[in-house]
N, CA, C, O and the ligand as a Tripos MOL2 file, in Angstrom:
@<TRIPOS>MOLECULE
protein
  265   263    67     0     0
PROTEIN
NO_CHARGES

@<TRIPOS>ATOM
      1 N           8.3830    9.7800   -8.6570 N.3       1 MET1
      2 CA          7.3290    8.8460   -8.2420 C.3       1 MET1
      3 C           6.0050    9.3580   -8.8100 C.2       1 MET1
      4 O           5.6320   10.5060   -8.5690 O.2       1 MET1
      5 N           5.2640    8.4810   -9.5940 N.am      2 LYS2
      6 CA          4.0890    8.9760  -10.1600 C.3       2 LYS2
      7 C           2.9540    8.7720   -9.2250 C.2       2 LYS2
      8 O           2.8030    7.7260   -8.5940 O.2       2 LYS2
      9 N           2.1560    9.7970   -9.1510 N.am      3 VAL3
     10 CA          1.0930    9.7690   -8.1100 C.3       3 VAL3
     11 C          -0.1530    8.8000   -8.6290 C.2       3 VAL3
     12 O          -0.8440    8.1880   -7.8150 O.2       3 VAL3
     13 N          -0.3380    8.7320   -9.8300 N.am      4 ASN4
     14 CA         -1.5610    7.9710  -10.3350 C.3       4 ASN4
     15 C          -1.0590    6.5420  -10.5690 C.2       4 ASN4
     16 O          -1.8480    5.7720  -11.1140 O.2       4 ASN4
     17 N           0.0470    6.1310  -10.2560 N.am      5 GLU5
     18 CA          0.3970    4.7420  -10.5070 C.3       5 GLU5
     19 C          -0.3570    3.7990   -9.4030 C.2       5 GLU5
     20 O          -0.5020    4.1080   -8.2200 O.2       5 GLU5
     21 N          -0.7660    2.7020   -9.9610 N.am      6 VAL6
     22 CA         -1.4110    1.7220   -9.0150 C.3       6 VAL6
     23 C          -0.4580    1.3250   -8.1360 C.2       6 VAL6
     24 O           0.6410    0.9590   -8.5550 O.2       6 VAL6
     25 N          -0.7630    1.3460   -6.7660 N.am      7 PRO7
     26 CA          0.2310    0.7520   -5.8380 C.3       7 PRO7
     27 C           0.4180   -0.6840   -6.0250 C.2       7 PRO7
     28 O          -0.5460   -1.3970   -6.3030 O.2       7 PRO7
     29 N           1.7140   -1.2010   -5.8780 N.am      8 GLY8
     30 CA          1.9360   -2.6450   -6.0680 C.3       8 GLY8
     31 C           3.2850   -2.7610   -6.0570 C.2       8 GLY8
     32 O           4.0250   -1.7920   -5.8890 O.2       8 GLY8
     33 N           3.7210   -4.0350   -6.2470 N.am      9 PHE9
     34 CA          5.1110   -4.3540   -6.2130 C.3       9 PHE9
     35 C           5.3330   -5.5980   -7.0680 C.2       9 PHE9
     36 O           4.3960   -6.3640   -7.2940 O.2       9 PHE9
     37 N           6.5980   -5.8150   -7.5620 N.am     10 PRO10
     38 CA          6.7780   -7.0340   -8.4080 C.3      10 PRO10
     39 C           6.6940   -8.2340   -7.5590 C.2      10 PRO10
     40 O           7.2490   -8.3200   -6.4640 O.2      10 PRO10
     41 N           5.9090   -9.2500   -8.1550 N.am     11 CYS11
     42 CA          5.8140  -10.5220   -7.5500 C.3      11 CYS11
     43 C           7.1030  -11.3280   -7.5490 C.2      11 CYS11
     44 O           7.7290  -11.4880   -8.5970 O.2      11 CYS11
     45 N           7.5170  -11.8450   -6.3810 N.am     12 PRO12
     46 CA          8.8700  -12.5880   -6.3100 C.3      12 PRO12
     47 C           8.7070  -13.9480   -7.0600 C.2      12 PRO12
     48 O           9.7040  -14.5800   -7.4100 O.2      12 PRO12
     49 N           7.4720  -14.3810   -7.2970 N.am     13 GLN13
     50 CA          7.4650  -15.7010   -8.0930 C.3      13 GLN13
     51 C           7.3920  -15.4720   -9.6400 C.2      13 GLN13
     52 O           8.1500  -16.0340  -10.4310 O.2      13 GLN13
     53 N           6.4390  -14.6210   -9.9830 N.am     14 CYS14
     54 CA          6.2970  -14.5780  -11.4780 C.3      14 CYS14
     55 C           6.7860  -13.2840  -12.0160 C.2      14 CYS14
     56 O           6.9280  -13.1650  -13.2330 O.2      14 CYS14
     57 N           7.0730  -12.2430  -11.1580 N.am     15 GLY15
     58 CA          7.6270  -10.9990  -11.6050 C.3      15 GLY15
     59 C           6.5900  -10.0430  -12.1270 C.2      15 GLY15
     60 O           6.9410   -8.9360  -12.5340 O.2      15 GLY15
     61 N           5.4270  -10.3880  -12.1330 N.am     16 LYS16
     62 CA          4.3130   -9.5050  -12.5270 C.3      16 LYS16
     63 C           4.1740   -8.5030  -11.3290 C.2      16 LYS16
     64 O           4.6380   -8.7040  -10.2070 O.2      16 LYS16
     65 N           3.4320   -7.3340  -11.7430 N.am     17 LEU17
     66 CA          3.0690   -6.3680  -10.7070 C.3      17 LEU17
     67 C           1.8740   -6.8160   -9.8280 C.2      17 LEU17
     68 O           0.7690   -7.0030  -10.3370 O.2      17 LEU17
     69 N           2.0810   -6.9710   -8.6350 N.am     18 VAL18
     70 CA          1.0120   -7.2850   -7.7680 C.3      18 VAL18
     71 C           0.2600   -6.0740   -7.2940 C.2      18 VAL18
     72 O           0.7820   -5.2170   -6.5820 O.2      18 VAL18
     73 N          -1.0340   -6.0300   -7.7260 N.am     19 HIS19
     74 CA         -1.7950   -4.8010   -7.4540 C.3      19 HIS19
     75 C          -2.3220   -4.9260   -5.9960 C.2      19 HIS19
     76 O          -2.8180   -5.9790   -5.5960 O.2      19 HIS19
     77 N          -2.2140   -3.9490   -5.3060 N.am     20 ILE20
     78 CA         -2.6620   -4.0050   -3.8930 C.3      20 ILE20
     79 C          -4.0200   -3.4710   -3.6970 C.2      20 ILE20
     80 O          -4.2490   -2.3040   -4.0140 O.2      20 ILE20
     81 N          -4.9630   -4.2400   -3.1890 N.am     21 ASP21
     82 CA         -6.1660   -3.6360   -2.6050 C.3      21 ASP21
     83 C          -5.8450   -3.0270   -1.3130 C.2      21 ASP21
     84 O          -5.7180   -3.6780   -0.2760 O.2      21 ASP21
     85 N          -5.7060   -1.6230   -1.4190 N.am     22 PHE22
     86 CA         -5.1290   -0.9470   -0.2780 C.3      22 PHE22
     87 C          -5.9130   -1.1330    1.0800 C.2      22 PHE22
     88 O          -5.2850   -1.2450    2.1330 O.2      22 PHE22
     89 N          -7.2220   -1.1620    1.0470 N.am     23 ALA23
     90 CA         -8.0480   -1.2020    2.3090 C.3      23 ALA23
     91 C          -7.7300   -2.6140    2.8520 C.2      23 ALA23
     92 O          -7.4700   -2.7990    4.0410 O.2      23 ALA23
     93 N          -7.7610   -3.5850    1.9450 N.am     24 GLU24
     94 CA         -7.5490   -5.0510    2.3790 C.3      24 GLU24
     95 C          -6.1160   -5.1530    2.9400 C.2      24 GLU24
     96 O          -5.8930   -5.7550    3.9900 O.2      24 GLU24
     97 N          -5.1660   -4.5630    2.2300 N.am     25 PHE25
     98 CA         -3.7890   -4.6830    2.6180 C.3      25 PHE25
     99 C          -3.5840   -4.1190    3.9780 C.2      25 PHE25
    100 O          -2.8430   -4.7060    4.7670 O.2      25 PHE25
    101 N          -4.1890   -3.0230    4.3010 N.am     26 LEU26
    102 CA         -3.9910   -2.2160    5.5820 C.3      26 LEU26
    103 C          -4.5740   -3.1910    6.6470 C.2      26 LEU26
    104 O          -4.0030   -3.2880    7.7340 O.2      26 LEU26
    105 N          -5.6800   -3.9100    6.3750 N.am     27 ARG27
    106 CA         -6.3570   -4.7380    7.2930 C.3      27 ARG27
    107 C          -5.5710   -5.9150    7.6170 C.2      27 ARG27
    108 O          -5.2320   -6.1940    8.7670 O.2      27 ARG27
    109 N          -5.2520   -6.6840    6.4620 N.am     28 THR28
    110 CA         -4.7080   -7.9500    6.8060 C.3      28 THR28
    111 C          -3.0780   -7.9390    6.5780 C.2      28 THR28
    112 O          -2.3720   -8.8410    7.0280 O.2      28 THR28
    113 N          -2.6250   -6.9800    5.9370 N.am     29 GLY29
    114 CA         -1.0970   -7.0860    5.7940 C.3      29 GLY29
    115 C          -0.6990   -8.0630    4.7200 C.2      29 GLY29
    116 O           0.4500   -8.4920    4.6050 O.2      29 GLY29
    117 N          -1.7200   -8.3990    3.9280 N.am     30 GLU30
    118 CA         -1.4030   -9.4360    2.9280 C.3      30 GLU30
    119 C          -1.8600   -9.0340    1.4970 C.2      30 GLU30
    120 O          -2.8140   -8.2680    1.3590 O.2      30 GLU30
    121 N          -1.2380   -9.5060    0.5090 N.am     31 ALA31
    122 CA         -1.6880   -9.2240   -0.8120 C.3      31 ALA31
    123 C          -1.5530  -10.5530   -1.6140 C.2      31 ALA31
    124 O          -0.6500  -11.3530   -1.3690 O.2      31 ALA31
    125 N          -2.4320  -10.7420   -2.5230 N.am     32 THR32
    126 CA         -2.3490  -11.9420   -3.4650 C.3      32 THR32
    127 C          -2.1110  -11.4830   -4.8880 C.2      32 THR32
    128 O          -2.7480  -10.6120   -5.4810 O.2      32 THR32
    129 N          -1.0480  -12.2360   -5.3690 N.am     33 CYS33
    130 CA         -0.8220  -12.0010   -6.8660 C.3      33 CYS33
    131 C          -1.8560  -12.5880   -7.7330 C.2      33 CYS33
    132 O          -2.1780  -13.7750   -7.6700 O.2      33 CYS33
    133 N          -2.3890  -11.6970   -8.5750 N.am     34 SER34
    134 CA         -3.6240  -12.1320   -9.4240 C.3      34 SER34
    135 C          -3.1630  -13.0390  -10.5910 C.2      34 SER34
    136 O          -4.0010  -13.5660  -11.3220 O.2      34 SER34
    137 N          -1.9030  -13.2140  -10.7620 N.am     35 TYR35
    138 CA         -1.3290  -14.0040  -11.8910 C.3      35 TYR35
    139 C          -0.9810  -15.3400  -11.4010 C.2      35 TYR35
    140 O          -1.4290  -16.3030  -12.0240 O.2      35 TYR35
    141 N          -0.3030  -15.5160  -10.4530 N.am     36 CYS36
    142 CA          0.0910  -16.8740   -9.9620 C.3      36 CYS36
    143 C          -0.4940  -17.1580   -8.5990 C.2      36 CYS36
    144 O          -0.2330  -18.1900   -7.9800 O.2      36 CYS36
    145 N          -1.3080  -16.1900   -8.1440 N.am     37 LEU37
    146 CA         -2.0900  -16.4320   -6.8570 C.3      37 LEU37
    147 C          -1.1480  -16.7050   -5.7270 C.2      37 LEU37
    148 O          -1.5540  -17.3850   -4.7850 O.2      37 LEU37
    149 N           0.0710  -16.2370   -5.7350 N.am     38 LEU38
    150 CA          0.9720  -16.3690   -4.6000 C.3      38 LEU38
    151 C           0.5040  -15.3400   -3.5770 C.2      38 LEU38
    152 O           0.2120  -14.1740   -3.8410 O.2      38 LEU38
    153 N           0.4670  -15.9480   -2.3080 N.am     39 ARG39
    154 CA         -0.0390  -15.1000   -1.2170 C.3      39 ARG39
    155 C           1.2600  -14.5440   -0.6000 C.2      39 ARG39
    156 O           2.2390  -15.1990   -0.2420 O.2      39 ARG39
    157 N           1.0720  -13.1380   -0.5410 N.am     40 LEU40
    158 CA          2.2910  -12.4180    0.1570 C.3      40 LEU40
    159 C           1.9580  -11.7670    1.5580 C.2      40 LEU40
    160 O           1.0690  -10.9260    1.6910 O.2      40 LEU40
    161 N           2.6440  -12.1680    2.4520 N.am     41 SER41
    162 CA          2.4930  -11.4010    3.6580 C.3      41 SER41
    163 C           3.5410  -10.3070    3.7530 C.2      41 SER41
    164 O           4.7200  -10.5330    3.4790 O.2      41 SER41
    165 N           3.1430   -9.2370    4.1050 N.am     42 ILE42
    166 CA          4.1180   -8.0490    4.0790 C.3      42 ILE42
    167 C           4.4980   -7.7220    5.5550 C.2      42 ILE42
    168 O           3.6640   -7.5000    6.4320 O.2      42 ILE42
    169 N           5.7890   -7.7180    5.7240 N.am     43 ASP43
    170 CA          6.3220   -7.3840    7.0110 C.3      43 ASP43
    171 C           5.7110   -6.1220    7.6060 C.2      43 ASP43
    172 O           5.6020   -5.0880    6.9470 O.2      43 ASP43
    173 N           5.3360   -6.2320    8.8060 N.am     44 ARG44
    174 CA          4.6000   -5.0500    9.4630 C.3      44 ARG44
    175 C           5.3590   -3.8670    9.3680 C.2      44 ARG44
    176 O           4.7630   -2.8520    9.0060 O.2      44 ARG44
    177 N           6.7150   -3.7970    9.6560 N.am     45 LYS45
    178 CA          7.4650   -2.6830    9.6880 C.3      45 LYS45
    179 C           7.6330   -2.1050    8.1650 C.2      45 LYS45
    180 O           7.7340   -0.9010    7.9320 O.2      45 LYS45
    181 N           7.6470   -3.0100    7.2710 N.am     46 ALA46
    182 CA          7.6560   -2.5340    5.7840 C.3      46 ALA46
    183 C           6.4880   -1.8970    5.4260 C.2      46 ALA46
    184 O           6.4690   -0.8480    4.7820 O.2      46 ALA46
    185 N           5.3850   -2.5640    5.8680 N.am     47 SER47
    186 CA          4.0050   -1.9970    5.5070 C.3      47 SER47
    187 C           3.7100   -0.5630    6.1060 C.2      47 SER47
    188 O           3.0370    0.2800    5.5130 O.2      47 SER47
    189 N           4.3080   -0.3750    7.3840 N.am     48 ASP48
    190 CA          4.1240    0.8180    7.9480 C.3      48 ASP48
    191 C           4.8110    1.8970    7.1200 C.2      48 ASP48
    192 O           4.2140    2.9450    6.8710 O.2      48 ASP48
    193 N           6.0720    1.6670    6.6800 N.am     49 ALA49
    194 CA          6.7690    2.5270    5.8900 C.3      49 ALA49
    195 C           6.1610    2.7850    4.5650 C.2      49 ALA49
    196 O           6.2200    3.8840    4.0140 O.2      49 ALA49
    197 N           5.5160    1.6410    4.0170 N.am     50 PHE50
    198 CA          4.7460    1.7890    2.8100 C.3      50 PHE50
    199 C           3.5930    2.7880    2.9710 C.2      50 PHE50
    200 O           3.3940    3.7090    2.1790 O.2      50 PHE50
    201 N           2.9250    2.5630    3.9440 N.am     51 VAL51
    202 CA          1.7160    3.4040    4.3260 C.3      51 VAL51
    203 C           2.1420    4.8860    4.4880 C.2      51 VAL51
    204 O           1.4630    5.8320    4.0880 O.2      51 VAL51
    205 N           3.2620    4.9830    5.0780 N.am     52 GLU52
    206 CA          3.7770    6.4040    5.4660 C.3      52 GLU52
    207 C           4.0920    7.1470    3.9980 C.2      52 GLU52
    208 O           3.9710    8.3650    3.8680 O.2      52 GLU52
    209 N           4.4610    6.3660    3.0350 N.am     53 THR53
    210 CA          4.8530    7.0660    1.7720 C.3      53 THR53
    211 C           3.5780    7.2590    0.8970 C.2      53 THR53
    212 O           3.5570    8.1050    0.0030 O.2      53 THR53
    213 N           2.5660    6.4930    1.1610 N.am     54 MET54
    214 CA          1.3830    6.6390    0.4120 C.3      54 MET54
    215 C           0.5150    7.6820    1.0030 C.2      54 MET54
    216 O          -0.3220    8.2440    0.2970 O.2      54 MET54
    217 N           0.6560    7.9660    2.2080 N.am     55 ARG55
    218 CA         -0.4020    8.7100    2.9160 C.3      55 ARG55
    219 C           0.1580   10.1750    2.8970 C.2      55 ARG55
    220 O           1.3060   10.3570    3.3030 O.2      55 ARG55
    221 N          -0.5810   11.2090    2.4550 N.am     56 SER56
    222 CA         -0.2400   12.4470    2.5150 C.3      56 SER56
    223 C          -0.2700   13.0580    3.9300 C.2      56 SER56
    224 O          -1.1420   12.6720    4.7070 O.2      56 SER56
    225 N           0.4730   13.8280    4.2480 N.am     57 PRO57
    226 CA          0.4170   14.2980    5.6260 C.3      57 PRO57
    227 C          -0.7710   15.0500    6.0450 C.2      57 PRO57
    228 O          -1.2620   15.9050    5.3080 O.2      57 PRO57
    229 N          -1.2150   14.7890    7.1070 N.am     58 PRO58
    230 CA         -2.5790   15.3060    7.6190 C.3      58 PRO58
    231 C          -2.5060   16.9140    7.7180 C.2      58 PRO58
    232 O          -1.5490   17.5050    8.2170 O.2      58 PRO58
    233 N          -3.4760   17.4500    7.2560 N.am     59 ILE59
    234 CA         -3.5600   18.8640    7.3480 C.3      59 ILE59
    235 C          -4.2020   19.4430    8.5540 C.2      59 ILE59
    236 O          -5.4150   19.3420    8.7370 O.2      59 ILE59
    237 N          -3.4070   20.0480    9.3790 N.am     60 MET60
    238 CA         -3.9670   20.4370   10.7020 C.3      60 MET60
    239 C          -4.0970   22.0460   10.6200 C.2      60 MET60
    240 O          -3.1640   22.8220   10.4120 O.2      60 MET60
    241 N          -5.3440   22.3550   10.8110 N.am     61 ARG61
    242 CA         -5.7950   23.7360   10.8040 C.3      61 ARG61
    243 C          -6.5490   24.1670   12.0580 C.2      61 ARG61
    244 O          -7.2870   23.3820   12.6530 O.2      61 ARG61
    245 N          -6.3720   25.3090   12.4170 N.am     62 GLY62
    246 CA         -6.9750   25.8290   13.6280 C.3      62 GLY62
    247 C          -8.4760   26.0650   13.2580 C.2      62 GLY62
    248 O          -8.7370   26.0990   12.0560 O.2      62 GLY62
    249 N          -9.3640   26.2110   14.0430 N.am     63 GLY63
    250 CA        -10.6680   26.6140   13.8420 C.3      63 GLY63
    251 C         -10.8630   27.9950   13.2960 C.2      63 GLY63
    252 O         -10.0900   28.9230   13.5370 O.2      63 GLY63
    253 N         -11.9750   28.0900   12.5210 N.am     64 LYS64
    254 CA        -12.0740   29.4560   11.9630 C.3      64 LYS64
    255 C         -12.6030   30.3750   13.1760 C.2      64 LYS64
    256 O         -13.2040   29.9070   14.1440 O.2      64 LYS64
    257 N         -12.3280   31.6350   13.0190 N.am     65 GLY65
    258 CA        -12.8890   32.5730   13.9110 C.3      65 GLY65
    259 C         -12.3270   32.5770   15.4080 C.2      65 GLY65
    260 O         -11.3780   31.8500   15.7010 O.2      65 GLY65
    261 N         -12.8370   33.2800   16.1970 N.am     66 ARG66
    262 CA        -12.4700   33.2350   17.7060 C.3      66 ARG66
    263 C         -11.0820   33.7030   17.6950 C.2      66 ARG66
    264 O         -10.4540   33.7970   18.7500 O.2      66 ARG66
    265 ZN          2.8630  -13.8010   -9.0980 Zn       67 ZN67
@<TRIPOS>BOND
     1     1     2 1
     2     2     3 1
     3     3     4 2
     4     3     5 am
     5     5     6 1
     6     6     7 1
     7     7     8 2
     8     7     9 am
     9     9    10 1
    10    10    11 1
    11    11    12 2
    12    11    13 am
    13    13    14 1
    14    14    15 1
    15    15    16 2
    16    15    17 am
    17    17    18 1
    18    18    19 1
    19    19    20 2
    20    19    21 am
    21    21    22 1
    22    22    23 1
    23    23    24 2
    24    23    25 am
    25    25    26 1
    26    26    27 1
    27    27    28 2
    28    27    29 am
    29    29    30 1
    30    30    31 1
    31    31    32 2
    32    31    33 am
    33    33    34 1
    34    34    35 1
    35    35    36 2
    36    35    37 am
    37    37    38 1
    38    38    39 1
    39    39    40 2
    40    39    41 am
    41    41    42 1
    42    42    43 1
    43    43    44 2
    44    43    45 am
    45    45    46 1
    46    46    47 1
    47    47    48 2
    48    47    49 am
    49    49    50 1
    50    50    51 1
    51    51    52 2
    52    51    53 am
    53    53    54 1
    54    54    55 1
    55    55    56 2
    56    55    57 am
    57    57    58 1
    58    58    59 1
    59    59    60 2
    60    59    61 am
    61    61    62 1
    62    62    63 1
    63    63    64 2
    64    63    65 am
    65    65    66 1
    66    66    67 1
    67    67    68 2
    68    67    69 am
    69    69    70 1
    70    70    71 1
    71    71    72 2
    72    71    73 am
    73    73    74 1
    74    74    75 1
    75    75    76 2
    76    75    77 am
    77    77    78 1
    78    78    79 1
    79    79    80 2
    80    79    81 am
    81    81    82 1
    82    82    83 1
    83    83    84 2
    84    83    85 am
    85    85    86 1
    86    86    87 1
    87    87    88 2
    88    87    89 am
    89    89    90 1
    90    90    91 1
    91    91    92 2
    92    91    93 am
    93    93    94 1
    94    94    95 1
    95    95    96 2
    96    95    97 am
    97    97    98 1
    98    98    99 1
    99    99   100 2
   100    99   101 am
   101   101   102 1
   102   102   103 1
   103   103   104 2
   104   103   105 am
   105   105   106 1
   106   106   107 1
   107   107   108 2
   108   107   109 am
   109   109   110 1
   110   110   111 1
   111   111   112 2
   112   111   113 am
   113   113   114 1
   114   114   115 1
   115   115   116 2
   116   115   117 am
   117   117   118 1
   118   118   119 1
   119   119   120 2
   120   119   121 am
   121   121   122 1
   122   122   123 1
   123   123   124 2
   124   123   125 am
   125   125   126 1
   126   126   127 1
   127   127   128 2
   128   127   129 am
   129   129   130 1
   130   130   131 1
   131   131   132 2
   132   131   133 am
   133   133   134 1
   134   134   135 1
   135   135   136 2
   136   135   137 am
   137   137   138 1
   138   138   139 1
   139   139   140 2
   140   139   141 am
   141   141   142 1
   142   142   143 1
   143   143   144 2
   144   143   145 am
   145   145   146 1
   146   146   147 1
   147   147   148 2
   148   147   149 am
   149   149   150 1
   150   150   151 1
   151   151   152 2
   152   151   153 am
   153   153   154 1
   154   154   155 1
   155   155   156 2
   156   155   157 am
   157   157   158 1
   158   158   159 1
   159   159   160 2
   160   159   161 am
   161   161   162 1
   162   162   163 1
   163   163   164 2
   164   163   165 am
   165   165   166 1
   166   166   167 1
   167   167   168 2
   168   167   169 am
   169   169   170 1
   170   170   171 1
   171   171   172 2
   172   171   173 am
   173   173   174 1
   174   174   175 1
   175   175   176 2
   176   175   177 am
   177   177   178 1
   178   178   179 1
   179   179   180 2
   180   179   181 am
   181   181   182 1
   182   182   183 1
   183   183   184 2
   184   183   185 am
   185   185   186 1
   186   186   187 1
   187   187   188 2
   188   187   189 am
   189   189   190 1
   190   190   191 1
   191   191   192 2
   192   191   193 am
   193   193   194 1
   194   194   195 1
   195   195   196 2
   196   195   197 am
   197   197   198 1
   198   198   199 1
   199   199   200 2
   200   199   201 am
   201   201   202 1
   202   202   203 1
   203   203   204 2
   204   203   205 am
   205   205   206 1
   206   206   207 1
   207   207   208 2
   208   207   209 am
   209   209   210 1
   210   210   211 1
   211   211   212 2
   212   211   213 am
   213   213   214 1
   214   214   215 1
   215   215   216 2
   216   215   217 am
   217   217   218 1
   218   218   219 1
   219   219   220 2
   220   219   221 am
   221   221   222 1
   222   222   223 1
   223   223   224 2
   224   223   225 am
   225   225   226 1
   226   226   227 1
   227   227   228 2
   228   227   229 am
   229   229   230 1
   230   230   231 1
   231   231   232 2
   232   231   233 am
   233   233   234 1
   234   234   235 1
   235   235   236 2
   236   235   237 am
   237   237   238 1
   238   238   239 1
   239   239   240 2
   240   239   241 am
   241   241   242 1
   242   242   243 1
   243   243   244 2
   244   243   245 am
   245   245   246 1
   246   246   247 1
   247   247   248 2
   248   247   249 am
   249   249   250 1
   250   250   251 1
   251   251   252 2
   252   251   253 am
   253   253   254 1
   254   254   255 1
   255   255   256 2
   256   255   257 am
   257   257   258 1
   258   258   259 1
   259   259   260 2
   260   259   261 am
   261   261   262 1
   262   262   263 1
   263   263   264 2
@<TRIPOS>SUBSTRUCTURE
     1 MET1         2 RESIDUE 1 A MET
     2 LYS2         6 RESIDUE 1 A LYS
     3 VAL3        10 RESIDUE 1 A VAL
     4 ASN4        14 RESIDUE 1 A ASN
     5 GLU5        18 RESIDUE 1 A GLU
     6 VAL6        22 RESIDUE 1 A VAL
     7 PRO7        26 RESIDUE 1 A PRO
     8 GLY8        30 RESIDUE 1 A GLY
     9 PHE9        34 RESIDUE 1 A PHE
    10 PRO10       38 RESIDUE 1 A PRO
    11 CYS11       42 RESIDUE 1 A CYS
    12 PRO12       46 RESIDUE 1 A PRO
    13 GLN13       50 RESIDUE 1 A GLN
    14 CYS14       54 RESIDUE 1 A CYS
    15 GLY15       58 RESIDUE 1 A GLY
    16 LYS16       62 RESIDUE 1 A LYS
    17 LEU17       66 RESIDUE 1 A LEU
    18 VAL18       70 RESIDUE 1 A VAL
    19 HIS19       74 RESIDUE 1 A HIS
    20 ILE20       78 RESIDUE 1 A ILE
    21 ASP21       82 RESIDUE 1 A ASP
    22 PHE22       86 RESIDUE 1 A PHE
    23 ALA23       90 RESIDUE 1 A ALA
    24 GLU24       94 RESIDUE 1 A GLU
    25 PHE25       98 RESIDUE 1 A PHE
    26 LEU26      102 RESIDUE 1 A LEU
    27 ARG27      106 RESIDUE 1 A ARG
    28 THR28      110 RESIDUE 1 A THR
    29 GLY29      114 RESIDUE 1 A GLY
    30 GLU30      118 RESIDUE 1 A GLU
    31 ALA31      122 RESIDUE 1 A ALA
    32 THR32      126 RESIDUE 1 A THR
    33 CYS33      130 RESIDUE 1 A CYS
    34 SER34      134 RESIDUE 1 A SER
    35 TYR35      138 RESIDUE 1 A TYR
    36 CYS36      142 RESIDUE 1 A CYS
    37 LEU37      146 RESIDUE 1 A LEU
    38 LEU38      150 RESIDUE 1 A LEU
    39 ARG39      154 RESIDUE 1 A ARG
    40 LEU40      158 RESIDUE 1 A LEU
    41 SER41      162 RESIDUE 1 A SER
    42 ILE42      166 RESIDUE 1 A ILE
    43 ASP43      170 RESIDUE 1 A ASP
    44 ARG44      174 RESIDUE 1 A ARG
    45 LYS45      178 RESIDUE 1 A LYS
    46 ALA46      182 RESIDUE 1 A ALA
    47 SER47      186 RESIDUE 1 A SER
    48 ASP48      190 RESIDUE 1 A ASP
    49 ALA49      194 RESIDUE 1 A ALA
    50 PHE50      198 RESIDUE 1 A PHE
    51 VAL51      202 RESIDUE 1 A VAL
    52 GLU52      206 RESIDUE 1 A GLU
    53 THR53      210 RESIDUE 1 A THR
    54 MET54      214 RESIDUE 1 A MET
    55 ARG55      218 RESIDUE 1 A ARG
    56 SER56      222 RESIDUE 1 A SER
    57 PRO57      226 RESIDUE 1 A PRO
    58 PRO58      230 RESIDUE 1 A PRO
    59 ILE59      234 RESIDUE 1 A ILE
    60 MET60      238 RESIDUE 1 A MET
    61 ARG61      242 RESIDUE 1 A ARG
    62 GLY62      246 RESIDUE 1 A GLY
    63 GLY63      250 RESIDUE 1 A GLY
    64 LYS64      254 RESIDUE 1 A LYS
    65 GLY65      258 RESIDUE 1 A GLY
    66 ARG66      262 RESIDUE 1 A ARG
    67 ZN67       265 GROUP 0 **** ****
């Protein structure tokens, strides 16, 4: 999996890659195909899994000193 790849998925209607505005996607759970303007609602469960794969694990560190 390439890290610098633009997040997206193939549009079910026109087959072009739908680029996701990630902030918008997280807020609304929707993405719009910029080619055919098909509006896609992403299943909440699927989007959670998607977010999990995109997000790097949080780095937990103890405080310095003490
Ligand atoms: Zn499309």
